Each structure stands twice: as C-alpha cells, then as structure tokens.
N, C-alpha and C positions, 0 to 999 in steps of 0.2 A: 154472477150470481144474482136470483131472485130476491127482493125484498121482501121483508116478511110483511112489513106496513106497505104498502104499496102507495106513492106520493097521489094526490087530488090530481085530476087532468081538467084540461080546459074543454068546452067551458063550465065558468067554477058557478055555485051559486050566488048570490048576490052579498050574502054576508060573507062568504068566504072570500071572494073577489076583493071584497074593499079590507078584509083585514091583510091579505098579501099587497095590495096594491102600496099600502103604508108601509109594509117590511122593505121594499125595492124601491131603489131609485126610479125614478118617473119614465117608462117606456121601457124598463126592461121587465124582463118574465122571470117568474119566483123560481130562485133556487129548487132543487129537490129535496132539500132539508124542510124549508117552509113547507112546501106543499106535502111533505108528511107531516108536521106538526099540525096543519089545516083540518086536518082529521079529526083534531077536540078543539073547537073554538076555543076553549076557554084556555086550554096549555098555550096556545097561540097568542091571545091577546097577553097572559103573563111573560110569556120568554119575549115576545115583541118591547115589554116592558123594560126589561132584565137589559136586552139587547141593546136596547137605545140608550141606555144609559154606559153600557161599557164598550160599545164604539164610539162614545160622544167625546168633545173637548172637557166636561164634567167628570170625567175618570182623569183619577191624581196623575196616572203614566201620561207622557206624551205620545204620538202617533207611533212615533219609531219605536219607542221601547215598548208601548203594548204588542204590537207586530213582532219583533223578535219573540218576546214571550209566548204568543199564542203559536208562532210559527215552530219554536225550539219543542213546546208540548207538545203539538203534534207532530214532528217529526220523531220524537221520541217515543210518543205511543202509537206510531204506524197511523197516525188520521191522515190520508192521503187526500180523503175527500175535501177536509177542511182546510188541511195545509194549500190546496188547489185554488179553493174559493179565495181564501187571503192572499195568495199570491197574485193572482188573478186581480184582486178587487184594489189591495192597500200596498203593494210591494212600491211600485213606482213613488207615489205621494206619499211613503215612509222612507225613501232613500235606502 
C-alpha cells in the first residue's frame, strides 16, 4: 500500500533532524510514523511533548500495565504497525 503522506527521508533539514533525534534513542533511525509527522514541525513538537509524558515514569500506570493497554488497544483496532513498534521496543522491558 502506498502512503498517502510519505515520510520524510534523509538527509533531513537541520530543524527536522533535530526534532527527529529528540524523539528516538541515540543512534537509532526515526520510525516511519515520526518521519511522517515531521512534515509538520508544529505537530511534531506537540506530539513529542505528549508522547514524552505518555511513555514516561510520570504516567500513573507502570510500564507493564501501560504496555498491556497499548498492545490490547492496538490488537483490537488492527493497528499492526503500532503494535509491532511497542512489541519490539518495550515488550522485553515490560515483561
């Protein structure tokens, strides 16, 4: 399936590269979802702030419970991409 809005590709403009680096662990390439958001810098900054809270220790749910909620929601909604990102990124740490 062809993406309706294609993700940005490297080399990234300086401002886009900075935003994307903030959203990923050091040394990892940004995922397609973030590269698609990066087409709109204002949206990317807003989502980074929200995601930084949702995926942090400040959230009232612990890591394991948070990941169970995300994985079950993704499975029920058929969100294969997001489910696979969370399985690859957080499943082992969440137990």
